[in-house]
N, C-alpha and C positions, 0 to 999 in steps of 0.2 A: 689741612682740610677742615672746614667749619663743621660744627655739630649739625647744623641744618642740612648741609650737603650729605653728610653721612646718613642722616635719617631718610633723605630722598632716595639715596642709592639702596638702602636697606628695604625701603618700601617697594622699589622697583624689582628687587630680587624676589620678594615675597609674591608680588603679582606675577612674575615670570614662572615661579614654581607652581602657583595655583593654576595658571594657564596650561602649563605642561601636564599637570595631573588631569585637568579637565579634558584636554585633547586625548590623553591616554584612555580615559574612561569612555569618551565618545567613540574612539576607535574600537574599543572592546565591544561596545554595544552593537556594532554592526556585524559582529561575529555570530555564527549559529550557536544557539543555546546548547549547553552540555546535555546530552541525552543520558538519562539514568535508567538502566534496565531494572525494572521493578521486580522481575522474577528471573534472576540470573541462573538459577538452577534448572529452570525449565528451558532456557536458552541453551544451557550446556547439555541437557538431555537431547535436544535436537541436534546439536553439533556432534555429539557422541553417536548419534544414530546413523551418520553418514558411513557408508561402507568404504573402508580405507580412506576416509576423509573426502571421497569423491562424489558420491551420489546417494540418494535415499531410495529405499526399496520397501514401500509401504504394503505392497500386495503379495509379491512373491520374492523369496530370498534370492538375491543375486540379480534380480531384474530391476534395472534402473527406471525410476519414474521422473522423466525430465521436468514436467510441470511443477511438481512439488519440490524438486531439487532447486529449481530457479526461484520459486517463492521463498524457500528457506534462505537462499543467498540474499535476497532482497531484505528480508526481515532481520537476519543476523547482522548484516552490514549496517543497517539503520540503527541497530542497538549497540553498535560500537565495535563489532568484530572487524579486524583489519584485513586488508587484502592478503597479507602474509598468512594469517590464520586460515583464511578461506581459499588459499591458492590451489590446493588439490582439487577442490570442487570447481573453481573457476577454470582451471586447466582442463578438467574433464568436460565441462560444458562447451568450451570453445573448440574442443577436439571432436565433439559429437553432434555437430549441427545437423547431421543427417537424420537425427531423431526429431527434428522440428518438422513434424509432418502435417501441421495445420496452421492456418493463419493465426489462431489464438496462441499457439505455442511460440510461433515466430515473434509475435508481439511481446509475449512474456519475456522472451530472450532479450529483445532490444531494451525493454524497460529494466530488466535485471542488469544488463551490461552497464547502463548509466548509473544505476543505484549502487552496484557493487564495485565500481571503479574500473571496469574494463570496456568502457564505451568507445575507446580508440582502437579496439582490437579489429583487425582487418575483416573479420567475419560480419561485423555489425552492419556496415552499409549495405551489403548484399542481402542480408536478412530483412533489413528495413525496406529495401527495394521490393522484395516479395510481398511484404505487408501492404505497401501502398498499391501494388498491382492488383490486389484483391478488392480495392475500394473503388466504387464508381463515382461519377461526378456529383451525385446527390448524397454521398456518404454511406451508401449501402455496402455492407461487407458480405461478399459471396460465401455461401456454404459454411455458415458459422452460427453460433448461438449468442445469447445476450451476455453471458459471462465473457466470451471471447471479445465481443464488442468493447467491453470495458478495458480489457488488456490493450486492444488496438488504440483506444483513446490515450491511455497512459503512455504507451510507447511513442505515439506521435508528440505528446506533450513533452516527454523527456528528450525527444529529438528536436524540440522547438519548432515543430511544424504545426503551429497553432491554428492556421486557417483550415487545414484538413481535419485536425482534431475537432474543431468546432462543427464541421459538416457531419462527421461521424456521430458526434454527441447529439446533434439535432435528429439524426436518424434513430438513434437509440431511444430518444424520448418518445418516438412514434411506436416503439416496440412494447411499451408498457401496456398492461391490461387495463380495462376500464376502472379497476379498483385502485390503480396507482402502483400495484405490485407488478413484479416481472416474473414470468416463467423463463425457463432456460431457452425456450424457443417460443416466440410470440404465437399465441393462439393454439398451442398444443393441447388437444382435448384430453390427452392421457395424463396430464400433470396439473399441478396447482402452482400458484404464485409461491415463490421461495424467498426467505429472508436473506440468504447469502447473495443471490444474484440481484435482488432488489437493492440491497445495501451497496454492492459493488458498483451498480449502475449509478446510484446517487453520487458516490465519490468520483467516478470517472466524469460524469456530467459536470459536477461542481468544479473539477480541475480546469474546466474551460470557461468558467463563469465570466471572466473578464474579457472574453473575446467574442467577435461577431457583432452584428448590428444590434440596435436596440430591440428589435423584434426577436432576434435570436436569443438575446439574454432573457427577455421576458418569457419566451417559450420554455427555455431550460429551467428557469426559476419556478415556473408554474408546475412543470412536470416533477421536479424534485420535491416541491412542497407536498404534492399529492402522494409521492412515494414515501416521504418521511411520515406522513399521517398514517399510511398503511403500516409502516414499521412500528410506530408507537401503538397503534390499535391492536396489533397482533402479538404484543409482548404478553407473556404468561407470568402472572404475579409480579409484573413490572420488572422482571429480571432476565428472562430468557425466552427462547422460542421452542416450539414443538413441531416436529414434522413426522407425519405418518405414525403418530402416537408415541414417538420417542423424543427425548431432549435433542434439540438441534444445536450442537456445539458450533458448527461452522456458521450457521445463521446468526447465532448469538455473537460470535467473534466479529463477523463482518458488519452486523448491525451496530454493535458498540462503536466501531470505527466510523460508520456513516453518521451516526448521531453526534459523536464527538466532533467530527469535522464540520458539522452543521450547527455547532454551538448549542447542542441539546444535551443535557446532563445524562450521561450513560454510566454513572458511578455504580448503580445497582447491578448492571450487567457485568461490569468489570469485576466487581466483588464476587458475583456468582461464578464467573469463569475461574477466578483465583481459588474459589472453594472446591473446584473440581480437580485441582492438582493432586496427583498421586503422592502420598507421603513417602513412598518407598523410593521411587526414582525421579520424581518431580515432573514426569510427563503428564499428559491429560488423557484419560480414557475417552473413547467414543461411546456412543449409545450402544454399539454392537461389539465392543471389544471385551465384554465380560469382566470389566474392572481393570484390565491391563492397559497400560499407557499406549496411546496410539500416536504415531509420529505425524500422521496427516492432521489430526485434530490439534496437536501441539504446535505445529508450524503455523497454522492459521490463527492461533491464539496469541502468538508472540507479541505482535504490535499492540493489540487492544489491552493486553495485560499491563502494558506500560502507558496506556492512554495515548497511543500513537496511531496514526492513520496513514493511508496511502497518499493523502495530501501532504503530510509531513515528509514522506519519502521524496515526493516531487520537490518540495521546498529545499530539502537537503541537496538534491541533484542540481537545482538552480544555483544554490549558494556555492557549489563547487566549480561552477563554470565562470 
């Protein structure tokens, strides 16, 4: 074999190796990014708070709180906890669907099922059927509040029913107050706009931003821009929210997520939340827990503490399908 031929073959081998490496890198780039739990001790505090690993009891010892249990499952699974680690809670949830007594809870269950890896459980289609049955042709959800509206949208998006999710999102934009903020129930004269429900509405509406007509997209964008202005204008010291004269941990958590999801820097709020972590057990106290860690507050802070949002949860769901 001539020297020239050897060089040609050697060059071909080098090109093949480079091509193989490039393809491998390209293949890896399509994979979901590794999620890093920025506050693993707080996540562990939440997991350890489950009674017998099955459910959370934030109000009365032994009395399960379905909504918080489901939200904790969503957040922990997103932060990397496996189905095996969460199996006792998943088994409990799927065995206690009788506790899903409202459309909001049913929607939370459907979203959780997809987020925590049990979307193929036989209970999910029937619960989703009930959610859809509560929605009229214009996207109005009967007998519910704006927080539940957001869960309904996320459940529909997780179930890939984007047309109906868009209709509900358009209805939700109509539920905002003139300020751009949201009350739990539109027009409730006994309450004021709240950061948590406003932020959750922003994320839910944003999850549908690619769907619907041009007019639909414009309406949703305009509504969210006004809500985001409300969230920014109502920050206290640029870091957190106050409600009824007390620090609003839930509002700060949800708002940090909504701002992050909307490409608005929420670093100061995330740092403020991290500063609230109890040095003893790494949970987060609420404004009313007299310094003791509160599991409700801790669950709600899990995603924003790692600069994650419910949009990230939906992206994770879509990547797994």
